[in-house]
C-alpha angles and dihedrals in degrees: 000000000000131000133206119285095007112165109261133165107301093337148054116253105257102206148001124297108216120202118237097190091259093296137108132220101054117150114266113203130201110255091218141347120289141102136285105260100171142013121189130183121189137156087228137037113020094358107203106009134178127200121199120189117207133207092259090060095253121127128213120207127205115190144180088035124174092214142328129256114284094262094049092040090056091048095051095043089055088053091048093052093047093050093036093226137109095208114064146136122218134181108205118211114272112279094000089116105035120191129200123210111274094016113147101247102168147344124255119254149152104255129142121009095350123136094200142356112297143120119252108207127188139179117203127187125229089277092056092251114146115241129199104263089209087075088067101065107282107149109207117174109244124154094146119105118225119268121240107205106172142009127206133188125214122201103208113175124063098263099030123116143171117214088343093305124120098195134058110307132191113234122205116243131185132196112237127219090256091057096256124118128234130188129214113270109268133205111222144158137191128005112348138163137194138222133192140200107221138157138178131224130203119224098247101039137058095215119125103234135186123266123245104220141008123193127183130197132190115204089342096308123112113259108168139358125201113194117187099189100098140013139153128247089234091065103035092094088066088074083099089066091049094053126053095257095185090057092045092050091055102033106024090231124117117227110196106219111221095206131066117245124200116283093025106126098171111149091207088074121082120182122208096173133017094330090294092301116136124221107210116193128203117270092014131132116208143158130225119198132194121195115193118191138183124215092267090058098253107150140201119196127204122193123199117190113206131197115199105228122165115214126189098226116209094212109022114194121260101246093309103289091196092063091044091061093055 
């Protein structure tokens, strides 16, 4: 029901949400051998959560649990009685609670900040950075390309404009018979950027999931790459620099900006040219392309034809105050 690095409120989703058919109490198995390195119980967040560290240094996380296996349940209840608290976080001594691969370690639930029964599952590397679990052999049926719903243009420099506008502008797009998308031809000048609203769907579920990769090209040359397979918890709050937060605040839709603004340290972003910002010259004809992919490699392509047209604006914006607020 949820994929890795989906755009959530103030953070990227750090794992997979696995459906449990609307029920609780299903067996949760250890993904591999290791030892219990952390147990946390909270009325919010992950609810009842179990952390297992493995010989390769990676850690798997199982969250929103109904309860733990009998051995772990006895261990944690003893801790709760001793500390006289329901909510707690403990870090058992290394190898004191050993786990074998495929051991039943818990039972699925709906605890913490969960809106329905499911298992939240994570894989973290030895630096506690979440990794996309789909890279580890999960085979989820997905033959459906991502959907691109909306396209927006952003004049960035002082004298830049798109279709005569100096602020964010929505650009019409249309899906073609071959499955690709094409926008209306735009007139632009100066430094501009683009943003999209896009989601992915799996074959056997109706959930609107996050995409896995976004690439942009300007006149056939790579401009920006957005890779959603790994991030760190320290940077996840900067999601609000990646999306157009002003637009989200007012419309509850997340535009993914395909250019890197100042003070955006997200490691998921890789610039090949000018931080993804285009420089459109007068009397030029150019093409901007966006390729959106899911983990299975299904792709949707969007093509944006651009005419370079200089306009002497009567009231040019003052360094794009709308972008400054974001």
